Every structure is written in C-alpha cells, then in structure tokens.
N, C-alpha and C positions, 0 to 999 in steps of 0.2 A: 190400712197400708196401701201403697201404690203397687208398682211392679216389684217382683222379687219372689223368693221362696220362703215359706214359713215352715219351720221344722219343729217348733215347740211353743207351747203356750202355758202361762201361769197367771192365776188371778189372785190379787191381794185378798187375803182371808178376812180383812176388816172393811174392805171397800170394793164391791164387785165392779165398779166403774174403772178401776185401775187394773190393766192387763198388760203383761209383758209378752213379747213375741220374739223368739229366736229364729234366725234364718240368715239369708243373705240377699242383697247386700245390707249390712248393718243390723243392729239390735234395736227393737222399737218398743215404745210404750204409749198407751193411751190412758187418759184420766177421765174420759167422758164416755166410757162404754163402747169405744171403737169408732166414734164419729170422726175423730181426728187422731193422728199418730205423730209422734216425734221420734227422731233417731237419738238414742242414748247409749251409743257405743264408744264414747270417749274412754280410751284405756283398754278396750278390747281389740285384740288383733286377730285377723282371720275370720272365717265364717263361724256362725254359732248354730248349734243343733239342739241344745237343751236349756231349760230354765227352771228354776225353783225358787219359791219365796219362803222365807222363814215364817212359820205359822205364829210364833210368839213375838217376833220382832220384825214386822213386815217391811221395815226400812232396809232389812238385809235381804239381798237378792243374789242368786248364783246363776252364772251363765257358763255353758260349756261349749267348746267347739274345737276347731282344727288345732289351735295353738294352746289348748289347755282349759283350765277352769279359772273363772274370774269372779270376784266378789265385790259387791257394792254395799255400803252401809248407809247410803243416802238415797234410797229408792231409784237406783240406777243412774244417778247423775254422774258419778265417777266410779271407776273400776280399778281393782288391784289384781294382778296376776298371782294366783295361789298355786301354780305349778301344774303338773301332769301334762298330758298331751292327748289329742284326739278324743275329747270327751263327748260322748253321744247321749248320755243320760245322767240326770242328777236327782237324788232323792234325799230329803231331810227327814231324819227319823222322827216319827210323831211322838215318841216318848221322850226324846232328848234332842233338842234343836241344835246342840253342838256336834251331834253325830251326823256326818254327811257321807253318802255313798255316791261314787262316781263310776259310771260304766264307760269304758274306754276301748280303744282298738286292741288293747293287750290285757283285757280282763277287768276286774272290779277292784276299786281302791276305797278305803274307809278312812275318814278323819274323825277324831273324837274331840277336836279343839276348834271347830268351826272352819276347817280348811287350812289351818296353819301347817299341819304336818299330815302325811299320808302313809297308810300301810296297805300293802298288796293283800287281796283276798282271793287270789287266783288259783289256789290249790283245787284241782279238779276241772278248771276251766281251760287249762293248757293254752293260755294266752289267746283266748278266742275274742272275736270282735263283738262286743256287747252293745246292743242297740236299745235296750229298755230295762227298767228296774221297777220292782214292786215289793211291798213289805207286808208281812203279817206280824205286827209288833211283838217283840219278845219271843218270837218263834222262828220265822223263816224270812230270808231275803231271797227274792226270785229275780233272775236275770234272763232276758231273751237275747239270743245271738242272731247273726245275720243268716247263717246257713246250718247251724248245728243244734237248733232247737232251744228248749228251755232248761235252765239249771236252777237248783235250790241250794241255799246255804243255810245251815242251822245256826241261828244266832245264839251265842253262848250265854248271854245275860237274860235267860228266860226265867219263868217262875220257879223252876226246879232249883236254879242257883239261888234264888231269893230264899227258898225254904231251907236249903242246906248250907247257906253262907255262914261265916263266922264273925261277921261284923255288921254294923248298921248299914243297910242298903240305902242308897240315895232315894229320897222321897219321890214318889211318882204320882202324877195326877192325870187321869184319863177320862174322856178325851180332852185335848187341849190344843186349840180353842174348843169351847163348848157353848151350846145354846142355853143350857140350864143345868142339867144334872152332871156332876163330875164324881169320879171315884178316886179316893185317896188311898194309896197303897204304901205300906211301910213294913219293915222287918225289925224285930227285936231279937238280938242274939242271946240276951239274958233278961231276966225280970228287971223292970225299971219303972220309974215314974215317968208318965207320958203326958204331954200337953200338945194339943193341936188346935190352932186358932186361925181364923180367916181375917185379913186386914184389907182395907182398900188401898188405892195407889198413894193416898196421902198418909198412910200409916195408921189410919183410924180403925179401931176394933170393929169387926162386923159380927162374928159369931164364934163361940167356943164349940169345938167338935168333940174333944176328948180332954178329960182331966182326971186321970186315974193311974193307979199302979197296975201294970199289966205283965203277965208272964211272957217268956220267950215265945215267939211265933210270928206268923205272917198275918197282918191285919188289913182290913179295908174299912173305910168310912165313906159315907155318901153325903155330899153337899148338894142341896137342891137349888142353890143360887138365892138363898134367903138370908136375912139378918137374924139376930137373936130373938126378934118378935115374930118371925115367920113371914116378914114382908119381902117380896121379891126385890132384889137389888138391881141397879141399873146396869146396862152393858158397860164393859170397860175392863180395866186391869185390876186384878186382886192378887193377894199373896197368901199362900198357905204356909204356916210356920209350924214345924214339928220340933219339939224339944224333948229329948230323951236324956235324963240326967243332966250332965253339963254340956251336951252336944246339941246343936241346933242346925236344922236344915230348912231352907226356904225355897219354894217353887212358885214362879209366877203363873197365874191363871188368867186366861183371856176369855171373858164371857161375851158372846155375840147375841144378837136378837134377830 
C-alpha cells in the first residue's frame, strides 16, 4: 500500500499471497504477497476498520467500517451493504461460516445467515464501543472495548446443549479448514442406523467412517485425510455426509497442505 492508514488485515486461508487490508482511504487487496496492491472498495462507503475472510468459501469477504458491514462474494471485486453501522471488528465463527459476529460502536451483533439479518447481543455491554472480537468455539465470545475493558459472552450452542438436546444436532467438523486430521461430531437423540462417509468435490466416494446402529448420545469420529486404502488424499474440498435414518446432513471440509 502507499500512503494511508491500515486498520485491519485478513489472509486468504487457501492462498497466503492474497491479503486484504482495511483502512482509509480505500479498501485494498494484494494477490502477490504484498508486492503490489489494488483498491477494491467499489460499493463500500466510508472508511473501513475490519476485515474477515470466510474460511470455507474464501471468495466471501466481509469489511466493516463507519457506514456498516459490507460483503463480497467475488474476492472483493464488488460489495453489498449488509446493514449495521460503525463496525470495528468482524469474526466468522470457525464452527459455522454462516454465523458472523460484528463489534460496533453500540455493542455486538450476530448473524446466523451470512449477514442477511442481525440480532443484538449487547446485554451486559450497555451499548459499549467494541473494538475487537475473539472466540473460543462453542464456549465463549470475547469482546474488547475502547475504555471499559474485556467482556465475555457464553455461547448457548455448546457441548452441553449437544448432550441434552432433543433433536439431531447439525453435523460439525473441527477444525475446518484443516491440514490433515479432522474431528466429526454428531448427536443422536434416539437409537438409529448411522452412516458417515467422505466424498470428494466431484461426488466420488473417498472413505466410509461409520455404518452401524448406534444408541442415543454424543459421538466423535476422526478422519486423518486418507481414503479407504489409507492413502493420503490431495488438498482440496471434500464433503462429510451423515445419514441418520431418513435424515441427511452434509458439511464441506477444506483440506490444506
């Protein structure tokens, strides 16, 4: 970048040469590790203070600033205003990329649909000026403020809810993206026939993880990034499919190297 202020940075999780810089004037992007920069703020109004990249769909980028939160679905080439105002921090939930947290001048807001709608999470914050966000997945959301210290929010969808829930919990894969080993987590409210399989991006079978009748409970399976013969698979996009009785849940897995 040339002259100006940089207030936030985010690196593409699949390509370290792609970096986004929030600041003013303009919002910037490099595709060569910082040797050259281009302004990609078409559609963004006002100064920007925060940026986040969707870990599972890196073409999706969020930018926050004086006039709200903006979303791009084409690597920052064009932007759409998603609402809010005075956004200083953005965080994409590592468990669910559709869950977005935004720290603003009037507290914290959460979206569970990729930014289309927002819900205030400011109980206890008293409309404080939030400057930063951090997360301990399934446990706590942390937020820092300008003059009032650090606050913690207990996330309601933790493991306790998984154990005591009354319905099939959405399939979880952690971490995601992953270099190799991933943990598959699922909940059975009642005894049922369970099948878990891994497929590649073309829909080809890779490995069967589970094929058995299982009693109610919380389960974990571990995939080491190998196929049915134990051969390591290539980096890329894969899908974990959980079938419980007549219900199916699918989660995309991104393997990096």
